[in-house]
C-alpha positions as CSV (number, residue, x, y, z in Angstrom):
1,M,68.2,19.9,-37.7
2,N,69.3,17.0,-39.8
3,K,67.0,15.1,-42.1
4,G,66.6,12.0,-40.0
5,E,66.4,13.7,-36.6
6,D,63.2,14.1,-34.7
7,S,62.2,17.7,-34.0
8,S,60.6,16.9,-30.7
9,T,62.4,17.6,-27.5
10,D,62.6,15.6,-24.3
11,S,60.0,17.8,-22.7
12,D,57.4,16.9,-25.4
13,I,57.8,13.2,-24.8
14,K,55.3,12.1,-22.1
15,P,55.4,8.7,-20.5
16,I,52.6,6.4,-21.6
17,E,51.3,6.3,-18.0
18,Q,50.7,10.0,-17.9
19,K,48.6,10.0,-21.1
20,H,46.3,7.3,-19.8
21,G,46.2,8.8,-16.3
22,R,44.2,11.8,-17.5
23,K,41.6,9.5,-19.1
24,R,41.3,7.5,-16.0
25,R,40.7,10.6,-13.9
26,V,37.8,11.4,-16.2
27,I,36.4,7.9,-16.8
28,I,36.4,6.7,-13.2
29,P,34.1,9.5,-11.9
30,M,31.8,9.0,-14.9
31,V,31.5,5.3,-14.2
32,A,30.9,6.0,-10.5
33,A,28.2,8.5,-11.4
34,L,26.6,6.1,-13.8
35,G,26.6,3.4,-11.1
36,V,24.9,5.8,-8.6
37,I,22.2,6.6,-11.2
38,V,21.6,2.9,-11.9
39,L,21.4,2.1,-8.2
40,A,19.0,5.0,-7.5
41,S,16.8,4.0,-10.4
42,S,16.7,0.4,-9.2
43,L,15.7,1.5,-5.7
44,A,13.0,3.8,-7.1
45,V,11.5,1.0,-9.1
46,W,11.9,-1.8,-6.5
47,E,10.9,0.4,-3.5
48,P,12.3,-2.0,-0.8
49,W,10.8,0.1,2.0
50,K,7.3,-0.9,1.0
51,D,5.7,-4.0,2.7
52,R,4.6,-6.1,-0.3
53,S,3.5,-9.1,1.8
54,P,-0.1,-10.2,1.3
55,F,-2.4,-9.3,4.2
56,T,-5.9,-9.8,5.4
57,V,-8.4,-7.0,5.6
58,F,-11.2,-6.8,8.2
59,D,-13.7,-4.3,7.0
60,L,-16.6,-3.2,9.2
61,G,-20.0,-2.4,7.9
62,M,-22.4,-0.6,10.3
63,Q,-26.2,-1.0,10.2
64,E,-28.7,0.8,12.4
65,A,-30.5,-1.5,14.8
66,K,-33.9,-0.7,13.2
67,Y,-32.7,-2.5,10.1
68,T,-31.6,-5.6,11.9
69,F,-33.0,-8.5,13.9
70,P,-31.5,-10.6,16.6
71,G,-28.9,-13.2,15.6
72,S,-28.4,-16.7,16.8
73,A,-26.4,-15.7,19.9
74,P,-26.7,-13.1,22.6
75,N,-25.5,-9.6,21.4
76,S,-25.5,-10.8,17.8
77,C,-27.5,-9.3,15.0
78,I,-28.4,-9.9,11.3
79,R,-29.0,-7.2,8.7
80,D,-32.5,-7.0,7.4
81,G,-31.2,-6.5,3.8
82,A,-28.0,-6.4,1.8
83,S,-26.5,-9.3,3.7
84,E,-23.4,-11.1,2.5
85,Q,-22.6,-8.4,-0.1
86,E,-19.1,-8.6,-1.7
87,T,-16.5,-6.0,-1.0
88,V,-13.9,-5.8,-3.8
89,L,-10.5,-4.1,-3.5
90,F,-9.0,-2.6,-6.7
91,S,-5.7,-0.9,-7.5
92,T,-6.0,2.7,-8.5
93,D,-5.6,1.5,-12.1
94,G,-8.8,-0.5,-11.7
95,E,-7.2,-4.0,-11.4
96,R,-9.2,-6.3,-9.2
97,L,-6.9,-7.4,-6.4
98,A,-9.0,-9.3,-3.8
99,A,-12.6,-9.7,-2.6
100,G,-14.5,-11.0,0.4
101,R,-18.2,-11.4,1.5
102,A,-19.7,-9.8,4.5
103,Q,-20.6,-12.2,7.3
104,R,-24.3,-13.0,7.7
105,E,-24.2,-12.2,11.5
106,G,-22.6,-9.3,13.2
107,I,-22.2,-8.0,16.8
108,L,-24.6,-5.6,18.4
109,L,-22.5,-2.8,19.8
110,G,-23.0,-1.9,23.5
111,P,-23.0,1.4,25.3
112,E,-19.1,1.5,25.4
113,F,-19.2,2.3,21.7
114,G,-20.8,5.8,22.4
115,A,-22.6,7.1,19.3
116,W,-22.4,3.7,17.7
117,A,-24.2,1.9,20.5
118,G,-27.1,-0.2,19.2
119,F,-25.6,-0.5,15.8
120,C,-24.9,-3.9,14.2
121,A,-21.3,-4.3,13.1
122,I,-20.9,-6.7,10.2
123,T,-17.3,-7.9,9.4
124,T,-16.1,-8.6,5.9
125,R,-12.8,-10.6,5.8
126,I,-10.7,-10.2,2.6
127,D,-7.8,-12.6,2.5
128,G,-4.7,-12.3,0.2
129,V,-4.7,-8.6,-0.4
130,P,-1.3,-7.8,-2.2
131,G,0.7,-5.2,-0.2
132,G,2.6,-2.3,-1.5
133,Y,0.0,-0.4,-3.4
134,G,-0.3,2.5,-0.9
135,T,-3.8,3.5,-2.0
136,Y,-6.6,1.1,-2.9
137,L,-10.1,1.5,-4.2
138,S,-12.9,-0.3,-2.2
139,E,-16.3,-1.1,-3.6
140,W,-19.1,-2.6,-1.6
141,G,-22.1,-4.3,-3.3
142,R,-21.2,-2.8,-6.7
143,G,-21.6,0.7,-5.4
144,E,-19.3,3.6,-5.7
145,R,-15.6,3.1,-5.3
146,R,-13.8,5.0,-2.5
147,E,-10.1,5.5,-1.9
148,V,-8.6,3.7,1.1
149,E,-5.0,3.9,2.4
150,E,-3.1,0.7,2.9
151,E,-2.3,1.7,6.5
152,D,-6.1,1.7,7.3
153,L,-6.7,-1.6,5.5
154,R,-3.9,-3.3,7.6
155,R,-5.6,-2.4,10.9
156,S,-6.8,-5.4,12.8
157,L,-10.5,-6.0,13.7
158,D,-9.8,-5.2,17.4
159,E,-8.2,-1.9,16.3
160,R,-11.2,-1.0,14.2
161,L,-13.6,-1.8,17.0
162,E,-11.6,0.2,19.5
163,A,-11.5,3.2,17.2
164,L,-15.3,3.1,17.0
165,K,-15.5,3.8,20.8
166,T,-14.0,7.2,20.4
167,S,-15.3,8.2,16.9
168,K,-17.9,10.8,16.4
169,G,-20.5,8.3,15.2
170,P,-22.7,8.0,12.1
171,E,-23.4,11.0,9.8
172,K,-26.9,12.1,10.0
C-alpha cells in the first residue's frame, strides 16, 4: 500500500442509508412502545368507561309503624322522631360530595311489600352527586358511615320500592 492510499476495501464502505437503516429499525419500535405506554397510562388515569355525570340519589329510610303517625294524605306517614335528618355522601377518602335531607312525610307501605308492609318509607333526595367514584360512604344523622356502591346509588325510587317487595324484610 502506498502512503496516500486508503487501506479500506470496497466491501468495508457502506452506503449512508444502510448505517441509518439499522438505527431506524431500533428507534421506531422503541417510539411505538413508548406511545403505547403513554396511551395506556392516559386511559388508566382518565378511565373513559366510567360514567362521571352527576346524578340524583333517592335513599329510602324505613320506620316501623309504631314509631310513626298518620300524615296529611291517605297512606302517608310521619316519623315520630329523627325527621328530616341529613344524609351525606363522602368519597372513600372522606371528601364530602353531596347531601340531602329526608322528607318529613313518607308513604305507608301496603301488603304488596311483604315483610315491609306497615312500615313508613321516607325518601331522601340527594342532588348533584358526582359520578365515577365507584364506592361511596353514606352517613345518616351523623351516625356511622357505611359503604355503598355507585350502582346501588343510581337506582331510581321506583326500582328501590320494587326491590322492597321481594326483599326479606327488616332484621330483627
